[in-house]
N, CA, C and O atoms as a MOPAC input file, in Angstrom:
PM7 MOZYME 1SCF
protein

 N    -14.15100 1     8.55800 1    34.92400 1
 C    -13.97200 1     8.78800 1    33.40500 1
 C    -13.04700 1     7.93700 1    32.69300 1
 O    -11.88900 1     7.96100 1    33.10900 1
 N    -13.33900 1     7.09700 1    31.58700 1
 C    -12.34600 1     6.50800 1    30.82600 1
 C    -12.13600 1     7.01600 1    29.85000 1
 O    -13.02000 1     7.68100 1    29.31000 1
 N    -10.85000 1     6.87000 1    29.27200 1
 C    -10.08300 1     7.38100 1    28.13700 1
 C     -9.53800 1     6.29900 1    27.09600 1
 O     -8.44500 1     5.75800 1    27.26500 1
 N    -10.19000 1     6.07900 1    26.24100 1
 C     -9.90600 1     5.10300 1    25.25500 1
 C     -9.01300 1     5.55400 1    24.21700 1
 O     -9.35800 1     6.34500 1    23.33800 1
 N     -7.60300 1     4.93400 1    24.34400 1
 C     -6.48400 1     5.13600 1    23.36500 1
 C     -6.26100 1     3.85900 1    22.81600 1
 O     -6.29200 1     2.85300 1    23.52500 1
 N     -6.03100 1     3.82200 1    21.56100 1
 C     -5.55300 1     2.47200 1    20.78400 1
 C     -4.74000 1     2.89800 1    19.63000 1
 O     -4.88400 1     3.99100 1    19.08200 1
 N     -3.76300 1     1.87900 1    19.22900 1
 C     -2.85800 1     1.82800 1    18.16300 1
 C     -3.43400 1     0.60000 1    17.34900 1
 O     -3.57100 1    -0.53100 1    17.81500 1
 N     -3.72900 1     0.96600 1    16.14800 1
 C     -4.27000 1    -0.14000 1    15.21800 1
 C     -3.43700 1    -0.25300 1    13.72500 1
 O     -3.05900 1     0.75900 1    13.13600 1
 N     -3.27600 1    -1.22800 1    13.35700 1
 C     -2.57800 1    -1.38200 1    12.03300 1
 C     -3.61500 1    -0.96900 1    11.10600 1
 O     -4.82600 1    -1.10000 1    11.28800 1
 N     -2.94300 1    -0.37100 1     9.92400 1
 C     -3.78200 1    -0.12800 1     8.79800 1
 C     -3.22300 1    -0.28800 1     7.50500 1
 O     -2.11400 1     0.18300 1     7.25500 1
 N     -3.93800 1    -0.95700 1     6.58900 1
 C     -3.43600 1    -1.14300 1     5.26000 1
 C     -4.41800 1    -0.79400 1     4.19400 1
 O     -5.60000 1    -1.10400 1     4.34200 1
 N     -4.02500 1    -0.19900 1     3.18200 1
 C     -4.90400 1     0.24600 1     2.08600 1
 C     -4.30500 1     0.03100 1     0.74700 1
 O     -3.08000 1     0.10500 1     0.65200 1
 N     -4.96300 1    -0.20400 1    -0.20600 1
 C     -4.36700 1    -0.38300 1    -1.64300 1
 C     -4.36900 1     0.99900 1    -2.07900 1
 O     -5.31800 1     1.68800 1    -1.70500 1
 N     -3.54900 1     1.48200 1    -2.74400 1
 C     -3.38500 1     2.75100 1    -3.35500 1
 C     -3.40600 1     2.66500 1    -4.78500 1
 O     -3.83200 1     3.65700 1    -5.37600 1
 N     -2.97500 1     1.52300 1    -5.56300 1
 C     -2.92400 1     1.43500 1    -6.97500 1
 C     -2.74400 1    -0.09700 1    -7.26000 1
 O     -2.25200 1    -0.88200 1    -6.45000 1
 N     -3.23200 1    -0.44800 1    -8.59400 1
 C     -3.34800 1    -1.72600 1    -9.13500 1
 C     -2.61100 1    -1.27800 1   -10.58000 1
 O     -3.06800 1    -0.42500 1   -11.34100 1
 N     -1.49200 1    -1.96300 1   -10.77000 1
 C     -0.81800 1    -1.74300 1   -11.96500 1
 C     -0.25800 1    -3.01000 1   -12.72400 1
 O      0.16300 1    -3.91900 1   -12.00900 1
 N     -0.20900 1    -3.16200 1   -14.02300 1
 C      0.39400 1    -4.01200 1   -14.84000 1
 C      1.98700 1    -3.82800 1   -14.77000 1
 O      2.36900 1    -2.81700 1   -15.36000 1
 N      2.81100 1    -4.45900 1   -14.28000 1
 C      4.06900 1    -4.22800 1   -14.06300 1
 C      5.15200 1    -5.67600 1   -14.02300 1
 O      4.79500 1    -6.68100 1   -13.40700 1
 N      6.24800 1    -5.62500 1   -14.62700 1
 C      6.94100 1    -7.00100 1   -14.52300 1
 C      7.39500 1    -7.12900 1   -13.26700 1
 O      7.82400 1    -6.18400 1   -12.60700 1
 N      7.31100 1    -8.49200 1   -12.81100 1
 C      7.63700 1    -8.67300 1   -11.28800 1
 C      9.03000 1    -9.01900 1   -11.27800 1
 O      9.47300 1    -9.82400 1   -12.09700 1
 N      9.86600 1    -8.38500 1   -10.27800 1
 C     11.27000 1    -8.75400 1   -10.30300 1
 C     11.53200 1   -10.12900 1    -9.82800 1
 O     12.64300 1   -10.61400 1   -10.04500 1
 N     10.56000 1   -10.86000 1    -9.15600 1
 C     10.77100 1   -12.23400 1    -8.75100 1
 C     10.50100 1   -13.33600 1    -9.71600 1
 O     11.31400 1   -14.23300 1    -9.94400 1
 N      9.23100 1   -13.22700 1   -10.32100 1
 C      8.89400 1   -14.29900 1   -11.24500 1
 C      9.27600 1   -13.94900 1   -12.55700 1
 O      9.50600 1   -14.86300 1   -13.34800 1
 N      9.38800 1   -12.68500 1   -12.94300 1
 C      9.86600 1   -12.02600 1   -14.35300 1
 C      8.50500 1   -12.10700 1   -15.39400 1
 O      8.56000 1   -12.25500 1   -16.61500 1
 N      7.43300 1   -11.98600 1   -14.67300 1
 C      6.01000 1   -12.11600 1   -15.54700 1
 C      5.36200 1   -10.81400 1   -15.45700 1
 O      5.34100 1   -10.24700 1   -14.36500 1
 N      4.88700 1   -10.33400 1   -16.37100 1
 C      4.10200 1    -8.96400 1   -16.39400 1
 C      2.77600 1    -9.58900 1   -15.82700 1
 O      2.18100 1   -10.53200 1   -16.34800 1
 N      2.35800 1    -8.85600 1   -14.56200 1
 C      1.18200 1    -9.38900 1   -13.87800 1
 C      0.66400 1    -8.07400 1   -12.99700 1
 O      1.28700 1    -7.01900 1   -12.87800 1
 N     -0.51300 1    -8.36500 1   -12.46300 1
 C     -1.05600 1    -7.39400 1   -11.69100 1
 C     -0.17700 1    -7.19900 1   -10.40700 1
 O      0.13900 1    -8.17100 1    -9.72100 1
 N      0.21200 1    -5.91900 1   -10.09700 1
 C      0.90800 1    -5.48200 1    -9.03500 1
 C      0.16400 1    -4.81800 1    -8.06600 1
 O     -0.07200 1    -3.66900 1    -8.43700 1
 N     -0.39600 1    -5.13300 1    -6.74600 1
 C     -1.03700 1    -4.35500 1    -5.98700 1
 C      0.00900 1    -3.51600 1    -5.18300 1
 O      1.05000 1    -4.02500 1    -4.76700 1
 N     -0.27300 1    -2.38600 1    -5.01400 1
 C      0.80300 1    -1.21800 1    -4.33700 1
 C     -0.08500 1    -0.99100 1    -3.16200 1
 O     -1.24200 1    -0.61100 1    -3.34500 1
 N      0.42700 1    -1.21700 1    -1.86900 1
 C     -0.26700 1    -1.10500 1    -0.59900 1
 C      0.42200 1    -0.35600 1     0.33500 1
 O      1.61300 1    -0.60000 1     0.52700 1
 N     -0.21200 1     0.62100 1     1.01500 1
 C      0.44000 1     1.66300 1     1.86900 1
 C     -0.20300 1     0.94800 1     3.30800 1
 O     -1.39800 1     0.72300 1     3.49900 1
 N      0.90500 1     0.66400 1     4.24200 1
 C      0.58500 1     0.12000 1     5.62000 1
 C      1.22000 1     1.21000 1     6.71300 1
 O      2.09600 1     2.05200 1     6.51300 1
 N      0.55200 1     0.94000 1     7.82200 1
 C      0.98600 1     1.85100 1     8.82000 1
 C      0.16800 1     1.41500 1    10.06700 1
 O     -0.68000 1     0.52500 1    10.13600 1
 N      0.70200 1     2.40000 1    11.21100 1
 C     -0.26500 1     2.38900 1    12.44600 1
 C     -1.10400 1     3.43900 1    12.52300 1
 O     -0.75700 1     4.41900 1    11.86500 1
 N     -2.17400 1     3.52700 1    13.17500 1
 C     -2.82500 1     4.78600 1    13.54500 1
 C     -3.14300 1     4.91000 1    15.01500 1
 O     -3.53800 1     3.94900 1    15.67400 1
 N     -2.95900 1     6.13300 1    15.51700 1
 C     -3.27700 1     6.30200 1    17.08900 1
 C     -4.87300 1     6.81200 1    16.96500 1
 O     -5.24300 1     7.72300 1    16.22500 1
 N     -5.58900 1     6.15700 1    17.70200 1
 C     -6.91800 1     6.51900 1    17.88600 1
 C     -7.37700 1     6.98300 1    19.38900 1
 O     -7.01800 1     6.34400 1    20.37800 1
 N     -8.12500 1     8.04200 1    19.46700 1
 C     -8.60300 1     8.35600 1    20.75700 1
 C    -10.12600 1     8.49500 1    20.65800 1
 O    -10.61200 1     9.22100 1    19.79200 1
 N    -10.86800 1     7.83700 1    21.49700 1
 C    -12.34100 1     7.85600 1    21.41000 1
 C    -12.95000 1     7.67100 1    19.83800 1
 O    -13.79400 1     8.41100 1    19.33400 1
 N    -12.45300 1     6.75300 1    19.33000 1
 C    -12.87100 1     6.39000 1    17.92000 1
 C    -12.64600 1     7.43200 1    16.88200 1
 O    -13.30500 1     7.55800 1    15.85000 1
 N    -11.61800 1     8.18400 1    17.27600 1
 C    -11.18300 1     9.37000 1    16.26500 1
 C     -9.78000 1     8.98700 1    15.80400 1
 O     -8.92000 1     8.84300 1    16.67300 1
 N     -9.48600 1     8.82000 1    14.60100 1
 C     -8.12700 1     8.68100 1    14.34900 1
 C     -7.32700 1     9.95600 1    14.33200 1
 O     -7.75000 1    10.93800 1    13.72300 1
 N     -6.28600 1     9.97000 1    14.92400 1
 C     -5.57900 1    11.25100 1    15.15200 1
 C     -4.46700 1    11.45200 1    13.97900 1
 O     -4.48800 1    12.38400 1    13.17500 1
 N     -3.43300 1    10.35500 1    14.02400 1
 C     -2.54600 1    10.45000 1    12.90300 1
 C     -1.86700 1     9.08800 1    12.55300 1
 O     -1.85500 1     8.21800 1    13.42400 1
 N     -1.37300 1     8.87700 1    11.49000 1
 C     -0.84500 1     7.64500 1    11.00200 1
 C      0.73700 1     7.77300 1    11.28500 1
 O      1.26900 1     8.87900 1    11.18400 1
 N      1.43100 1     6.70900 1    11.61500 1
 C      2.99600 1     6.61000 1    11.80500 1
 C      3.36700 1     5.24600 1    11.41800 1
 O      2.61600 1     4.27000 1    11.43300 1
 N      4.63700 1     5.27600 1    11.06100 1
 C      5.22500 1     4.07700 1    10.69000 1
 C      4.94000 1     3.57700 1     9.41900 1
 O      4.87700 1     2.35900 1     9.25000 1
 N      4.72300 1     4.52700 1     8.31200 1
 C      4.30100 1     4.07300 1     7.00500 1
 C      5.28300 1     3.42100 1     6.18000 1
 O      6.46200 1     3.77600 1     6.15700 1
 N      4.78100 1     2.40700 1     5.45500 1
 C      5.41500 1     1.66200 1     4.56500 1
 C      4.89900 1     1.31600 1     3.40000 1
 O      3.67800 1     1.15600 1     3.38500 1
 N      5.59500 1     1.12600 1     2.23700 1
 C      4.90700 1     0.93900 1     0.95300 1
 C      5.34300 1    -0.43800 1     0.36600 1
 O      6.54600 1    -0.68600 1     0.27400 1
 N      4.44200 1    -1.30500 1    -0.01800 1
 C      4.98100 1    -2.56900 1    -0.58800 1
 C      4.08000 1    -2.91300 1    -2.08000 1
 O      2.88800 1    -2.70100 1    -2.30700 1
 N      4.85500 1    -3.35600 1    -2.73400 1
 C      4.14200 1    -3.85500 1    -4.06000 1
 C      4.14800 1    -5.48100 1    -4.09300 1
 O      5.20500 1    -6.10700 1    -4.01200 1
 N      2.85800 1    -6.12400 1    -4.22200 1
 C      2.66900 1    -7.40800 1    -4.04800 1
 C      2.14500 1    -8.00700 1    -5.45500 1
 O      1.11100 1    -7.63500 1    -6.01000 1
 N      2.95700 1    -8.91400 1    -5.90100 1
 C      2.55700 1    -9.49800 1    -7.34000 1
 C      1.39900 1   -10.54000 1    -7.12800 1
 O      1.41700 1   -11.37700 1    -6.22500 1
 N      0.44900 1   -10.41300 1    -7.99500 1
 C     -0.88400 1   -11.32400 1    -8.06400 1
 C     -0.38000 1   -12.67800 1    -8.50100 1
 O     -0.90000 1   -13.73600 1    -8.14800 1
 N      0.69800 1   -12.56900 1    -9.31600 1
 C      1.03300 1   -14.05000 1    -9.86600 1
 C      1.78400 1   -14.94900 1    -8.97900 1
 O      1.45600 1   -16.13500 1    -8.94100 1
 N      2.87500 1   -14.45900 1    -8.17200 1
 C      3.58700 1   -15.28200 1    -7.47200 1
 C      3.56600 1   -14.92800 1    -5.76400 1
 O      3.99600 1   -15.73500 1    -4.93900 1
 N      3.05900 1   -13.74100 1    -5.43700 1
 C      2.69000 1   -13.34600 1    -4.21900 1
 C      3.97100 1   -12.71300 1    -3.53800 1
 O      3.99300 1   -12.40300 1    -2.34700 1
 N      5.06900 1   -12.54300 1    -4.43500 1
 C      6.18300 1   -11.81200 1    -3.86900 1
 C      5.96700 1   -10.36300 1    -3.58400 1
 O      5.42300 1    -9.61100 1    -4.39200 1
 N      6.39100 1   -10.00500 1    -2.45900 1
 C      6.35300 1    -8.55800 1    -1.89000 1
 C      7.67800 1    -7.83900 1    -2.02800 1
 O      8.74000 1    -8.26900 1    -1.57800 1
 N      7.52700 1    -6.77400 1    -2.65200 1
 C      8.74200 1    -5.70400 1    -2.74500 1
 C      8.44500 1    -4.47300 1    -1.91500 1
 O      7.40400 1    -3.83800 1    -2.08300 1
 N      9.38200 1    -4.12700 1    -0.99900 1
 C      9.22300 1    -3.00800 1    -0.34800 1
 C      9.58900 1    -1.65600 1    -1.26200 1
 O     10.57600 1    -1.72900 1    -1.99400 1
 N      8.87300 1    -0.53300 1    -1.23000 1
 C      9.03600 1     0.55300 1    -1.96600 1
 C      9.36600 1     1.63000 1    -1.07300 1
 O      9.19100 1     1.61700 1     0.14600 1
 N      9.91700 1     2.68500 1    -1.84800 1
 C     10.01800 1     3.99500 1    -1.11400 1
 C      8.74600 1     4.84700 1    -1.35300 1
 O      8.03000 1     4.60700 1    -2.32500 1
 N      8.48600 1     5.73900 1    -0.56800 1
 C      7.30500 1     6.56500 1    -0.77700 1
 C      7.23500 1     7.18500 1    -2.17100 1
 O      6.17900 1     7.18400 1    -2.80400 1
 N      8.35500 1     7.70800 1    -2.64200 1
 C      8.45100 1     8.24400 1    -4.14000 1
 C      8.09300 1     7.20500 1    -5.11000 1
 O      7.29900 1     7.41800 1    -6.02600 1
 N      8.71500 1     6.00300 1    -4.89700 1
 C      8.50400 1     4.93100 1    -5.89700 1
 C      7.14900 1     4.44800 1    -5.81300 1
 O      6.69400 1     4.04000 1    -6.88100 1
 N      6.42300 1     4.39500 1    -4.85000 1
 C      5.21200 1     3.92300 1    -4.65800 1
 C      4.10100 1     5.09000 1    -5.31900 1
 O      3.11100 1     4.73500 1    -5.95900 1
 N      4.37500 1     6.25000 1    -5.10400 1
 C      3.48700 1     7.36100 1    -5.70500 1
 C      3.59300 1     7.40100 1    -7.16900 1
 O      2.61300 1     7.50900 1    -7.90600 1
 N      4.97600 1     7.30000 1    -7.62400 1
 C      5.22700 1     7.15700 1    -9.22600 1
 C      4.47800 1     5.84900 1    -9.78900 1
 O      3.92000 1     5.85300 1   -10.88600 1
 N      4.51100 1     4.90200 1    -9.07100 1
 C      3.89500 1     3.65300 1    -9.70000 1
 C      2.17600 1     3.78800 1    -9.57200 1
 O      1.43000 1     3.21600 1   -10.36800 1
 N      1.80200 1     4.43100 1    -8.71600 1
 C      0.38100 1     4.67900 1    -8.40700 1
 C     -0.13100 1     5.84700 1    -9.62400 1
 O     -1.15600 1     5.65400 1   -10.27800 1
 N      0.71200 1     7.03000 1    -9.80600 1
 C      0.52900 1     7.76000 1   -10.91900 1
 C      0.68300 1     7.12800 1   -12.21000 1
 O     -0.23000 1     7.30500 1   -13.01700 1
 N      1.66900 1     6.42800 1   -12.54800 1
 C      1.52800 1     5.50000 1   -13.73600 1
 C      0.44500 1     4.55400 1   -13.91000 1
 O      0.06300 1     4.37500 1   -15.06600 1
 N     -0.08700 1     3.95300 1   -13.02800 1
 C     -1.26300 1     3.05900 1   -13.19200 1
 C     -2.38100 1     3.97400 1   -13.31000 1
 O     -3.37400 1     3.54900 1   -13.89900 1
 N     -2.39400 1     5.27900 1   -12.80600 1
 C     -3.56700 1     6.03600 1   -13.03800 1
 C     -3.69100 1     6.65200 1   -14.37500 1
 O     -4.76900 1     7.01800 1   -14.84400 1
 N     -2.57100 1     6.75100 1   -14.96100 1
 C     -2.36300 1     7.39400 1   -16.17500 1
 C     -2.45600 1     6.34900 1   -17.46700 1
 O     -2.65400 1     6.69500 1   -18.63200 1
 N     -2.27200 1     5.01600 1   -16.99800 1
 C     -2.31400 1     3.96300 1   -18.05500 1
 C     -3.89400 1     3.50300 1   -18.32700 1
 O     -4.19400 1     2.80200 1   -19.29400 1
 N     -4.82900 1     3.96700 1   -17.39200 1
 C     -6.18600 1     3.49900 1   -17.58300 1
 C     -6.56900 1     2.58300 1   -16.57800 1
 O     -5.82000 1     2.20500 1   -15.67700 1
 N     -7.92100 1     2.17500 1   -16.76200 1
 C     -8.29700 1     1.10600 1   -15.81600 1
 C     -7.85200 1    -0.16500 1   -16.05800 1
 O     -7.76500 1    -0.59900 1   -17.20600 1
 N     -7.52000 1    -0.89600 1   -14.95300 1
 C     -6.84300 1    -2.29700 1   -14.86900 1
 C     -8.08300 1    -3.39100 1   -15.11700 1
 O     -9.20100 1    -3.25300 1   -14.62200 1
 N     -7.74600 1    -4.31500 1   -15.83000 1
 C     -8.96400 1    -5.40700 1   -15.99300 1
 C     -8.33100 1    -6.61900 1   -15.41200 1
 O     -8.95800 1    -7.67700 1   -15.35700 1

């Protein structure tokens, strides 16, 4: 009997917002991304660990690490501000 266990990286975009970049000082699209690793057994994801949140500027590519609370606040702000273009 074979037991397939694996740990794979996982990134997903949780929001897109128009925010001023701390690096290039331009108001540009900021991609808020949640990253982490997932433990899989037989192609079933069990849990995610090692989560981190990053905001990436579409103008200059600068990445700023965020706390979980700051990322969720930015995602909430982006959702309330309407669709991004």
